[in-house]
C-alpha positions in Angstrom: -15.3 -6.0 11.8 -13.5 -6.2 15.2 -10.0 -7.5 14.4 -10.2 -10.4 16.9 -13.7 -11.5 15.4 -12.1 -11.3 11.9 -9.1 -13.3 13.1 -11.4 -15.9 14.6 -13.1 -16.2 11.1 -9.9 -16.4 9.3 -8.8 -19.2 11.6 -11.9 -21.1 11.0 -11.6 -20.9 7.3 -7.8 -22.1 7.5 -8.5 -25.0 9.8 -11.4 -26.1 7.4 -8.7 -26.1 4.6 -6.3 -27.9 6.7 -8.9 -30.6 7.4 -9.9 -31.0 3.9 -6.5 -30.5 2.4 -7.7 -27.7 0.3 -6.9 -24.0 -0.2 -8.7 -20.9 -1.6 -8.7 -21.0 -5.4 -9.2 -19.1 -8.5 -11.9 -20.3 -10.9 -9.3 -21.4 -13.6 -5.6 -21.4 -14.4 -4.2 -18.2 -15.9 -1.7 -18.3 -18.7 0.8 -15.4 -18.7 2.9 -15.0 -21.9 6.6 -14.9 -21.7 6.4 -11.5 -23.3 4.9 -10.2 -20.1 8.0 -10.7 -18.3 10.7 -10.0 -20.9 9.5 -7.3 -23.5 11.5 -4.2 -22.8 8.9 -1.9 -24.4 6.0 -3.4 -22.4 8.2 -3.2 -19.1 8.7 0.5 -19.9 5.1 1.2 -20.5 4.0 -0.7 -17.3 6.6 0.9 -15.1 5.8 4.3 -16.3 1.9 3.8 -15.9 2.1 2.0 -12.5 5.2 3.3 -10.7 5.3 6.9 -11.8 1.5 7.8 -11.8 0.1 5.5 -9.0 0.4 6.2 -5.2 3.5 4.2 -3.7 4.2 3.7 -0.2 7.6 5.2 0.0 8.3 5.2 3.7 6.8 4.5 7.2 5.2 7.4 9.1 7.7 6.4 11.9 10.7 7.3 9.8 9.8 11.0 10.1 9.1 11.1 13.9 9.0 14.9 14.5 9.2 18.2 12.6 12.4 18.5 10.6 12.9 14.8 10.2 13.8 13.9 6.7 14.5 11.1 4.5 16.3 11.4 1.1 16.1 8.5 -1.3 16.3 7.7 -5.0 13.2 5.7 -6.2 13.6 4.3 -9.9 16.0 7.1 -10.7 13.7 9.9 -9.2 15.4 11.7 -6.4 12.9 12.2 -3.6 13.1 14.3 -0.4 10.4 13.4 2.4 10.3 15.8 5.3 7.9 16.5 8.1 7.1 20.2 8.2 6.9 22.5 11.2 3.2 22.0 11.2 3.5 18.3 11.5 2.5 17.6 7.9 4.7 15.1 6.0 5.6 16.2 2.4 7.4 14.9 -0.7 9.6 17.0 -3.0 12.0 16.3 -5.7 15.3 16.4 -4.3 16.6 19.0 -6.8 17.6 22.5 -6.4 15.5 25.1 -8.4 18.7 27.0 -9.5 20.9 24.6 -11.4 19.4 21.1 -10.6 22.0 19.9 -7.8 20.8 17.4 -5.2 19.8 19.2 -2.0 20.3 16.3 0.3 22.6 13.3 0.1 20.7 10.0 0.4 19.8 9.2 4.2 17.9 10.3 7.0 18.3 13.0 9.7 16.9 16.2 11.0 17.2 19.7 9.7 15.9 23.1 10.3 16.6 24.1 6.6 18.2 22.6 3.5 21.1 24.2 1.9 22.1 23.5 -1.7 25.8 22.2 -1.7 26.4 24.0 -5.1 25.4 27.7 -4.8 23.9 27.6 -1.1 20.3 28.4 -2.0 18.3 27.7 1.1 14.8 26.1 1.6 12.9 25.6 4.8 11.3 22.3 5.9 8.2 23.1 4.0 10.3 23.3 0.7 10.0 27.0 0.5 12.9 29.0 -1.1 14.0 31.3 1.9 17.6 32.4 0.9 19.5 33.1 -2.4 23.3 33.6 -2.0 24.2 37.0 -3.7 20.7 37.8 -4.2 21.3 41.3 -5.1 23.4 40.2 -8.1 21.5 37.1 -9.3 18.5 38.7 -10.6 14.8 38.2 -9.8 13.6 34.8 -8.4 11.1 34.1 -5.7 9.6 31.6 -3.4 6.6 31.5 -5.8 8.7 30.4 -8.7 11.7 28.6 -7.3 10.5 26.6 -4.2 11.2 23.0 -4.3 9.0 21.1 -6.8 6.5 19.2 -4.6 5.1 15.7 -5.3 1.6 14.5 -4.3 1.9 13.1 -0.9 -0.6 11.8 1.8 0.0 10.2 5.2 -2.3 7.4 5.9 -2.4 4.2 8.0 1.2 4.7 9.1 2.7 5.1 5.6 3.6 8.1 3.4 2.1 7.6 -0.1 3.7 9.5 -2.9 3.1 9.9 -6.7 6.5 10.3 -8.4 5.2 12.8 -11.1 4.8 16.4 -10.2 1.5 18.0 -11.2 -0.4 14.5 -10.8 -3.3 14.4 -8.3 -3.8 11.7 -5.7 -6.9 10.6 -3.9 -5.5 8.2 -1.3 -8.7 7.4 0.4 -10.1 6.4 -2.9 -7.1 4.3 -3.8 -6.9 2.4 -0.6 -10.7 2.0 -0.2 -11.7 -0.8 2.3 -8.1 -1.9 2.3 -7.3 1.3 4.6 -9.2 -0.5 7.5 -7.3 -3.6 7.2 -3.9 -1.6 7.2 -5.2 0.3 10.3 -5.4 -2.8 12.3 -1.4 -3.1 11.8 -0.8 0.3 13.8 2.4 0.7 11.9 3.1 4.0 13.5 3.4 2.1 17.0 6.4 -0.1 15.8 10.0 0.3 16.3 12.2 0.4 13.1 15.0 -2.1 13.7 16.8 -1.9 10.4 16.4 -1.3 6.7 18.4 -2.9 3.7 18.2 -2.8 0.0 18.0 -6.3 -1.5 18.9 -6.8 -5.4 16.6 -9.2 -7.1 15.4 -10.6 -10.2 12.9 -9.1 -12.7 9.9 -7.3 -10.9 7.3 -9.7 -11.8 9.1 -12.8 -10.9 10.3 -11.2 -7.5 6.8 -10.1 -6.6 5.1 -13.3 -7.4 7.0 -15.0 -4.6 5.3 -12.8 -2.1 2.0 -13.9 -3.1 1.7 -17.6 -2.7 2.7 -20.4 -0.2 2.8 -23.1 -2.8 6.6 -23.0 -2.8 7.2 -22.7 1.0 7.8 -26.5 1.5 10.4 -26.7 -1.3 12.2 -23.4 -1.2 12.0 -22.4 2.5 12.3 -25.8 4.4 14.6 -24.3 6.9 13.4 -20.7 7.2 9.7 -19.6 6.8 8.6 -23.0 5.7 9.4 -24.3 9.2 6.5 -22.2 10.4 3.9 -22.2 7.6 1.8 -24.8 6.0 2.7 -25.1 2.3 -0.1 -24.7 -0.2 -2.7 -23.4 2.3 -3.7 -19.8 1.6 -6.8 -17.6 2.3 -7.3 -15.0 -0.3 -9.5 -11.7 0.1 -9.3 -8.7 -2.3 -10.0 -5.0 -1.8 -10.0 -3.4 -5.3 -6.4 -3.8 -6.5 -5.1 -4.7 -3.1 -5.2 -8.0 -1.4 -4.8 -9.8 2.1 -3.5 -13.4 2.0 -3.4 -15.6 5.0 -1.1 -18.7 5.7 -1.7 -21.3 8.2 1.0 -21.9 10.9 2.2 -25.2 11.6 0.3 -24.9 15.0 -2.9 -24.5 13.2 -4.1 -28.1 13.8 -4.0 -27.4 17.7 -7.1 -25.4 17.3 -9.2 -28.6 16.4 -8.8 -29.8 19.9 -9.1 -26.4 21.7 -12.4 -24.9 22.6 -13.1 -21.8 20.5 -13.5 -19.6 23.7 -9.8 -20.4 24.3 -8.5 -19.6 20.8 -5.8 -17.2 20.1 -6.2 -17.2 16.4 -3.3 -14.8 15.5 -1.1 -17.4 17.1 -2.0 -19.9 14.3 -2.3 -17.8 11.2 0.0 -15.4 9.3 -1.5 -12.3 7.7 0.1 -10.8 4.7 -1.2 -7.4 3.5 -0.6 -6.7 -0.2 -0.7 -3.2 -1.6 -0.7 -2.8 -5.3 1.7 -2.8 -7.0 4.7 -3.4 -4.7 4.1 -3.4 -0.9 3.9 -6.5 1.2 3.5 -6.2 5.1 3.9 -9.5 6.7 2.7 -9.7 10.4 4.8 -12.3 12.3 4.3 -14.1 15.5 6.7 -13.0 18.1 6.3 -9.3 18.0 8.0 -8.7 14.7 7.1 -7.6 11.3 8.7 -7.3 7.7 7.7 -4.6 5.3 8.9 -4.9 1.7 8.8 -2.5 -1.1 9.9 -3.8 -4.5 11.0 -1.4 -7.1 11.7 -2.1 -10.8 15.2 -1.5 -11.9 16.3 0.2 -15.1 16.2 -2.9 -17.1 13.4 -5.8 -17.0 16.0 -8.1 -15.4 16.5 -6.0 -12.2 14.7 -5.0 -8.9 15.7 -3.5 -5.6 13.6 -4.5 -2.7 13.6 -2.3 0.4 13.3 -4.6 3.4 12.3 -3.1 6.7 12.4 -5.1 10.0 9.9 -3.9 12.7 9.7 -4.9 16.3 6.7 -4.3 18.5 9.1 -2.2 20.8 12.7 -1.5 20.9 14.7 -4.6 22.0 16.6 -4.0 25.2 17.1 -7.3 27.1 19.6 -10.0 25.6 16.5 -12.2 24.9 14.8 -9.3 23.0 17.8 -8.5 21.1 18.5 -12.3 20.1 14.9 -12.8 19.0 15.2 -9.6 16.8 18.4 -10.6 15.4 17.2 -14.1 14.5 14.0 -12.8 12.8 16.1 -10.2 10.8 18.4 -13.0 9.6 15.7 -15.5 8.7 13.8 -13.1 6.7 16.9 -11.9 4.8 17.9 -15.4 4.0 14.4 -16.4 2.9 14.3 -13.5 0.5 17.9 -13.0 -0.8 19.3 -16.5 -0.5 16.1 -18.5 -1.3 13.4 -16.6 -3.2 15.7 -14.5 -5.2 18.0 -17.4 -6.1 15.2 -19.2 -7.5 13.9 -16.2 -9.1 17.2 -15.6 -10.9 16.9 -19.1 -12.3 13.3 -18.4 -13.4 14.8 -15.4 -15.0 17.2 -17.2 -17.1 14.6 -19.8 -18.0 12.3 -17.1 -19.5 14.5 -16.6 -22.4 15.3 -20.2 -23.0 12.4 -21.0 -25.3 11.1 -23.8 -23.1 7.7 -21.9 -22.4 5.8 -19.5 -24.5 3.7 -18.8 -21.4 3.8 -19.4 -17.8 0.7 -21.1 -16.0 -0.6 -19.5 -12.8 -2.4 -22.2 -10.9 -5.9 -22.1 -9.4 -4.1 -22.5 -6.0 -2.3 -19.1 -6.6 -5.3 -16.7 -6.6 -3.3 -13.7 -5.3 -0.7 -14.2 -8.1 -3.5 -14.3 -10.7 -5.2 -11.1 -9.1 -2.0 -9.2 -9.5 -1.7 -10.1 -13.0 -5.3 -9.3 -13.7 -5.1 -6.0 -11.8 -2.2 -5.0 -13.9 -3.8 -6.1 -17.2 -7.1 -4.1 -16.5 -4.9 -1.0 -15.6 -2.9 -1.3 -19.0 -6.0 -2.0 -20.9 -4.9 -5.6 -21.7 -6.6 -9.0 -20.9 -5.5 -11.9 -18.9 -6.0 -15.3 -20.7 -7.6 -17.9 -18.5 -7.4 -21.6 -19.3 
C-alpha cells in the first residue's frame, strides 16, 4: 500500500476512536505472573534464547557510511566489531583476536584500513581476514583459513544491521522480518542524519520495554513531555508476525474532523512507532526528528541498557534547526530516563513486595499483550487470559 494511502487510513481509524472515546483492544485482559519478571533462571533462559539466537538490530546502516567504517561495541557481554568491507558489505565479527583472545578494537567508531591486535600485533583486514602474524617465522603454522576473525551472522536490511550474537547460527533475515520489512522501508533510515547516541540505564527488561508499547500512561507520566503532544489511551495496533506497529493520535487529531480529506496531511496528526521484537522501537516524530531505541537486558534481571539514537532528517545547520534538534533530544531523554524509567524502578521494587502474584495487562494495551504472547510462544509457554 502507498505510504500516504496507509497514513490516511490510519488517520481515519484514529479519528473514529477519538470521536468514540475508544482504542484498539485485545479480546481479554492478560495475567502475567510476577515470576515472569523476577525469576533469575527464567530470565537466563529467555535472554539466551531471544537475545543470543534471534536477529538483533545492532546498528543503523548510516553508522558505517563507507568501506573501512567500523563500530566496536559490547552487547550483553559479547564484544562485537561491525565493519563495512572494501566490497561495501557490512559484516559482524567477535571483537576478539584469534591468537590469545585480546580485544582487537576499543569500543567506539572510526575508519580503518586494517585492525591490529594491541597485544601481539596480529593484523586483520576489513573483511576480518588474518593478513599478518608478528614473528611468523618463529610462531608456527597458522593461516587465514583457521585464524581469521570469528564471523557472526549479519545482514543489512531496511537501513539496519541485523546480527545474531552466536557464531555458527544461521539467519534468514527476510523470513524473520516478513511483511514488517515493507513497513520499516517506508522510514528510509539510511537517509537520516545521526545527531547523537547515548546509553541510558533502566529497570528490568520487560518493565522497561512495556513502557514503549502503550499510551495509557502518557497523561500521568509524561504531562510535560510527550504527553503534551499525544492523546493518552488512544492506540492503533497492527502486527507483523512477532513485530508490531502502534500508532498514537496527536493532540491535533481533532482538526481533521473539520478539514476536507483532500486537504489532510495525515502524518501531522498521528505518530507511528515501529516495534521490532524483541527490543527495537523506532518512533517517527513530527518536525523531522526520529528516535531509535534498542533495549538490552543486563547481567541481572534488575538491569537494562537502552541505546538511544536521535536522528534528524538532515544535518542541523541554522540556529533554528540546531535549537529544534536539541529540544527534541532533551525531551526524549527526559521522557525515558527521568519519567518512564523512574516509574519503572518503582515497579521493579513493587514486584518483590508480595502485593501481587500477577500483573494484569489491559485490553487497551494490545501491544504489551502481543509482546508477552510472542515471547511465551517462542519459549514454549502459554499466556493466561482472564
